[in-house]
C-alpha positions in Angstrom: 51.2 8.7 60.2 49.9 11.8 58.3 50.7 15.4 59.9 47.6 16.8 58.3 49.5 18.9 56.1 48.4 19.3 52.4 51.5 19.4 50.2 51.5 20.9 46.8 54.4 21.3 44.3 54.5 23.7 41.4 57.2 25.7 39.4 55.8 28.9 40.6 53.6 29.8 43.6 51.5 33.1 43.0 50.3 34.8 46.2 47.1 36.7 45.6 44.2 36.2 43.1 43.8 39.8 42.1 44.4 41.1 38.4 48.2 40.6 38.5 48.2 37.2 40.1 45.4 35.6 37.9 46.9 37.1 34.8 50.3 35.8 35.7 48.9 32.3 36.5 47.1 32.3 33.2 50.0 33.3 31.1 52.5 30.8 32.9 50.0 28.0 32.7 49.3 28.8 29.1 53.1 28.7 28.5 53.4 25.2 30.0 54.7 26.5 33.5 53.0 24.7 36.5 51.6 27.4 38.7 49.5 27.4 41.7 47.6 30.8 42.6 46.7 31.1 46.6 43.7 33.4 47.2 42.8 34.1 50.8 39.1 34.6 50.2 36.6 32.1 49.1 35.5 34.3 46.1 36.4 37.6 44.5 33.3 39.6 45.8 34.8 42.6 47.2 33.2 45.9 46.6 34.9 49.2 45.6 38.0 47.5 44.1 39.9 48.8 41.0 37.5 48.1 38.1 38.8 50.5 35.5 40.0 48.4 32.5 42.0 50.6 30.0 42.6 50.3 26.4 46.0 48.8 27.0 44.6 45.7 28.8 41.8 45.4 26.4 44.5 45.4 23.5 46.3 42.7 25.5 43.2 40.5 25.9 42.7 40.8 22.2 46.2 39.5 21.4 45.5 36.7 23.7 42.3 35.9 21.9 40.1 36.9 25.0 38.8 40.4 24.1 35.5 39.0 22.7 34.7 37.1 25.8 35.8 39.9 27.9 33.6 42.5 26.4 30.6 39.9 26.6 30.8 40.7 30.4 28.3 43.5 31.5 30.3 46.6 31.4 30.1 50.4 30.7 32.0 52.1 28.0 33.4 55.7 28.7 35.2 57.8 26.0 35.7 61.0 27.8 36.3 62.5 31.1 34.7 65.9 31.7 35.2 68.4 34.7 32.4 70.9 36.1 33.8 73.6 38.0 32.1 77.0 38.8 28.8 75.9 36.7 30.8 75.3 33.6 31.8 72.0 32.1 35.2 71.4 30.3 36.0 68.1 28.4 39.6 67.2 29.8 40.3 63.8 28.3 39.1 62.2 25.1 39.9 58.6 24.6 38.1 58.6 21.3 41.2 60.1 19.9 43.3 57.0 20.6 44.4 54.7 17.9 42.9 51.2 17.3 39.6 49.8 18.1 39.5 50.2 21.8 39.0 53.8 22.3 37.4 53.8 25.6 37.6 52.9 29.3 35.6 49.7 30.4 34.1 49.8 33.7 32.9 46.3 35.2 32.9 44.8 38.8 36.4 43.6 39.3 35.0 40.1 40.5 33.5 39.6 37.0 36.9 40.2 35.4 38.7 38.1 38.0 36.2 35.2 37.5 36.7 35.5 33.7 40.5 35.2 34.1 40.2 32.3 36.6 37.8 30.5 34.1 40.2 31.0 31.3 43.2 29.7 33.4 41.2 26.6 34.4 41.4 25.5 30.8 45.1 24.8 31.3 46.2 21.5 33.2 49.2 23.5 34.7 47.0 26.0 36.6 45.7 25.3 40.2 43.7 27.9 42.1 43.5 27.5 45.9 40.8 29.5 47.4 40.4 30.5 51.3 44.0 29.9 51.4 46.1 32.4 53.4 49.8 32.7 53.5 51.3 32.7 57.0 54.9 32.2 56.1 57.6 31.4 53.5 59.6 28.3 53.2 63.4 29.0 53.2 66.3 27.0 52.2 69.1 29.0 53.6 68.8 32.6 52.1 66.3 31.4 49.4 62.7 31.4 49.2 61.3 27.8 48.2 57.5 28.3 48.4 55.0 29.3 51.2 53.1 27.8 54.2 49.4 28.8 54.3 46.1 28.0 56.2 43.4 26.5 53.9 39.9 25.7 54.5 40.9 22.2 55.6 43.8 22.9 57.5 47.6 23.9 56.9 49.0 23.8 53.3 52.5 23.9 52.0 53.2 24.9 48.4 56.9 24.1 47.2 58.0 26.2 44.3 61.0 27.4 42.5 59.7 31.0 42.4 57.1 32.6 44.9 55.5 35.8 43.3 53.9 38.2 45.8 50.7 39.8 43.9 48.9 40.2 47.3 48.4 43.9 47.2 49.5 46.9 49.0 49.4 45.2 52.3 51.3 42.3 51.1 51.8 39.4 53.6 54.8 38.1 51.4 56.4 41.5 51.6 55.8 41.6 55.4 57.2 38.2 55.9 60.3 38.9 53.8 60.7 42.3 55.7 60.7 44.4 52.5 59.8 48.1 53.2 58.7 50.2 50.4 59.8 53.9 50.0 56.8 56.2 50.9 55.8 59.2 48.8 52.9 60.3 50.8 49.4 61.3 49.5 47.7 64.5 50.5 44.1 62.8 50.1 41.8 59.9 51.0 38.8 58.9 49.1 35.2 58.0 50.3 33.4 55.5 47.9 29.6 55.3 47.8 26.8 54.7 45.3 23.7 56.4 44.3 21.1 55.3 41.9 21.5 56.5 38.2 18.4 57.6 36.3 17.8 57.9 32.6 17.9 61.8 32.7 21.2 62.0 34.4 23.6 61.8 31.4 26.3 59.3 31.3 30.1 58.8 31.3 32.8 60.1 33.7 32.4 63.5 35.4 34.7 65.2 38.0 33.2 67.9 39.8 35.0 70.6 41.8 34.1 73.4 44.1 35.6 75.4 46.9 37.5 73.0 48.9 35.9 69.8 47.5 36.4 67.3 44.6 34.1 64.5 43.5 34.1 61.9 40.6 31.0 60.3 39.4 31.4 57.0 37.4 28.5 55.7 35.3 27.9 52.1 36.1 24.5 51.6 34.4 21.9 51.7 37.0 23.9 53.4 39.6 26.5 56.0 40.1 29.8 54.9 41.7 31.0 58.0 43.4 34.6 58.9 44.8 34.4 61.9 47.1 38.0 63.2 47.8 38.9 64.3 51.3 42.2 65.6 52.9 44.4 62.9 54.2 43.3 62.1 57.6 40.1 64.1 57.4 37.5 61.1 57.8 36.7 61.8 61.3 36.1 65.4 60.6 33.6 64.5 57.8 31.8 61.9 60.1 31.9 64.5 63.0 29.9 67.1 60.8 27.3 64.4 60.4 25.5 62.7 57.4 23.1 65.7 56.6 26.1 67.9 55.9 27.9 65.2 53.9 24.6 64.7 51.7 24.5 68.5 51.4 28.0 68.7 50.1 27.2 66.0 47.5 24.2 67.7 46.5 26.0 71.2 46.1 28.6 69.4 43.8 26.2 67.5 41.7 22.8 69.1 41.8 21.2 66.3 39.6 21.9 64.0 42.6 20.1 66.1 45.2 16.8 64.1 44.9 18.4 60.8 45.9 21.2 61.7 48.4 18.6 60.8 51.2 19.4 57.2 50.3 22.7 57.8 52.1 21.4 57.2 55.7 24.2 55.2 57.4 27.9 55.7 57.2 28.2 51.9 56.5 27.2 52.7 53.0 30.5 54.9 52.7 33.8 53.2 52.4 36.9 55.0 52.9 40.1 54.1 50.8 43.4 55.3 52.4 45.5 56.5 49.5 49.0 55.3 49.5 51.8 56.0 46.8 55.0 53.8 47.4 57.4 51.5 45.8 60.0 49.1 46.5 63.4 50.0 45.3 64.3 46.1 45.2 61.4 43.8 44.1 63.1 40.5 44.7 65.1 38.1 46.9 66.4 34.8 46.1 63.3 32.8 45.1 60.7 35.4 45.4 59.5 38.4 43.5 56.8 41.0 44.2 54.8 42.8 41.6 51.8 45.1 41.2 50.6 46.9 44.4 52.8 44.6 46.5 55.8 46.2 44.7 54.3 49.7 44.1 51.1 51.0 45.6 49.5 53.6 43.1 47.2 56.5 43.7 43.6 56.0 42.4 44.2 59.1 40.2 43.7 57.9 36.6 42.4 54.5 37.6 45.7 52.9 36.6 46.6 50.5 39.3 44.9 47.4 37.8 46.3 48.0 34.3 49.7 48.6 35.6 49.6 45.3 37.7 48.5 43.3 34.8 51.3 44.8 32.7 53.7 43.7 35.4 52.4 40.3 35.1 52.8 40.2 31.4 56.3 41.3 31.6 57.1 38.7 34.3 55.6 35.8 32.4 57.4 36.8 29.2 60.8 37.2 30.9 60.6 34.3 33.3 58.7 31.5 31.5 61.8 30.2 29.6 64.2 30.2 32.6 61.5 28.4 34.7 60.9 25.7 31.9 64.5 25.1 31.7 64.9 24.9 35.4 67.7 27.8 35.4 65.9 30.7 37.1 68.4 33.2 38.5 68.3 36.3 40.5 69.4 38.3 37.2 66.1 37.0 35.8 64.2 38.5 38.7 66.0 41.8 38.4 65.2 42.0 34.6 61.5 42.1 35.6 62.1 45.3 37.9 64.4 46.9 35.3 61.6 46.5 32.7 58.9 47.8 34.7 60.8 50.6 36.6 60.2 53.3 33.8 56.5 52.9 33.8 56.3 52.7 37.6 58.4 55.6 38.3 56.9 57.7 35.4 53.4 57.1 36.5 54.0 57.9 40.1 55.6 61.0 39.2 52.7 62.1 37.1 50.2 61.1 40.0 52.4 63.0 42.5 52.0 66.3 40.4 48.3 65.6 40.0 47.9 65.1 43.7 49.4 68.5 44.2 46.6 69.8 42.1 44.0 67.9 44.0 45.5 69.5 47.1 45.1 72.9 45.6 41.5 72.3 45.1 40.8 70.9 48.8 42.6 73.8 50.3 41.4 76.8 48.0 38.3 78.8 48.2 38.7 79.6 44.4 35.8 78.6 42.3 36.9 79.4 38.8 38.8 77.1 36.4 42.4 77.6 36.2 43.8 78.7 32.7 45.2 75.1 32.0 41.8 73.6 32.3 40.1 76.2 30.2 42.9 75.7 27.4 42.4 72.0 27.4 38.8 72.4 27.3 39.1 74.4 24.2 41.7 72.6 22.3 40.5 68.8 21.6 43.9 68.1 20.3 45.2 68.4 23.9 42.6 66.1 25.3 44.3 63.2 23.5 47.6 63.6 25.3 46.2 62.5 28.8 44.1 59.9 27.0 47.3 58.4 25.7 49.1 58.6 29.0 46.1 57.1 31.2 44.7 54.6 28.5 48.0 53.4 27.0 50.5 54.1 29.7 54.2 54.2 29.7 55.7 51.2 28.0 52.5 49.0 27.8 53.1 45.3 27.7 51.3 43.2 24.9 53.8 40.4 24.3 53.0 37.2 26.3 55.1 34.1 26.3 54.1 31.7 23.3 51.6 29.1 24.6 52.3 25.4 24.9 50.1 22.9 23.5 47.1 21.9 25.7 47.9 18.6 26.9 45.9 16.0 28.9 47.3 16.2 32.5 46.9 12.5 33.0 48.9 11.7 30.0 
């Protein structure tokens, strides 16, 4: 008699169909490793998700032969970041000074990018994507994890696997079940996300605007501006208490060109809050399970690096583990190699973000309305604008080397 449980077997069970999970699934399947990716939602349509794709990621896609298809997706290219403060505008970051053909940030809806990765992965017979499938527990064999139990659209699902990889974000269910607790570094800010229409005379690109006690970033998304309004940590209730009229007035003061359309913000439902976290696990694995991406290290939105670091984690994981998985000899030492490989870029990037967060806090608590000397200096010396471009656009220890692909085989053969 059937117990109604759907049972699946794979070498790797990837939990979470975000950028890290789908990239890992694609690379492992491409290398001939059977992999099942579990995504708890029926699709990838979530708004205000990380959608900044850096030159490092586009270079990786190029090496995989996927850059052309990726760049066919509707996107906006941004080559510079400018800062307006006290009525003056300074160019702070110039991605056009980077080497190579991809000297810009690409902004596109994350769901388009994820659909693209999922479609590419579906070309490989070793790839399985289970949508509407939410993990509720892990399968254990003594101290080792041997897969997951989940709830699917048609009932319970059990996925048996030699390795379970948690790619399910900063609120990771896998991390919670395994009782792994990250070290918190704190963040002095949260971010309010909303949209306003963009008009031809607005200009384009990426603009940061600072005023006394306020900071706002406007991102050119073609027919609209995606706007990040930075508030002090825990300050959301105070912003709401002051009312939408006051919020609209503050936005208008920071960006006068938007004053003629802020009236379209007529409900707080149009404003989504991101609670900023900055943390990381000191140990990324237990026997049979590994965490990467935001599940292992939540990043601040500063620099838009989160998606790209998560993808680099996935590339390193696939490269380091594909051969042990194929050979059936995966060890804890192999899992530790992933953490060691990715520790430097994780720690280094978070250190830079912590320094920059202190600068944001200074803006939010200061009544000053003049640009600091460092900002004026960078604005005057273009060569200095290439340094943050390299740090943001390429990162610390970018990953470009994926495991070699296995021949495409007929799964029925």
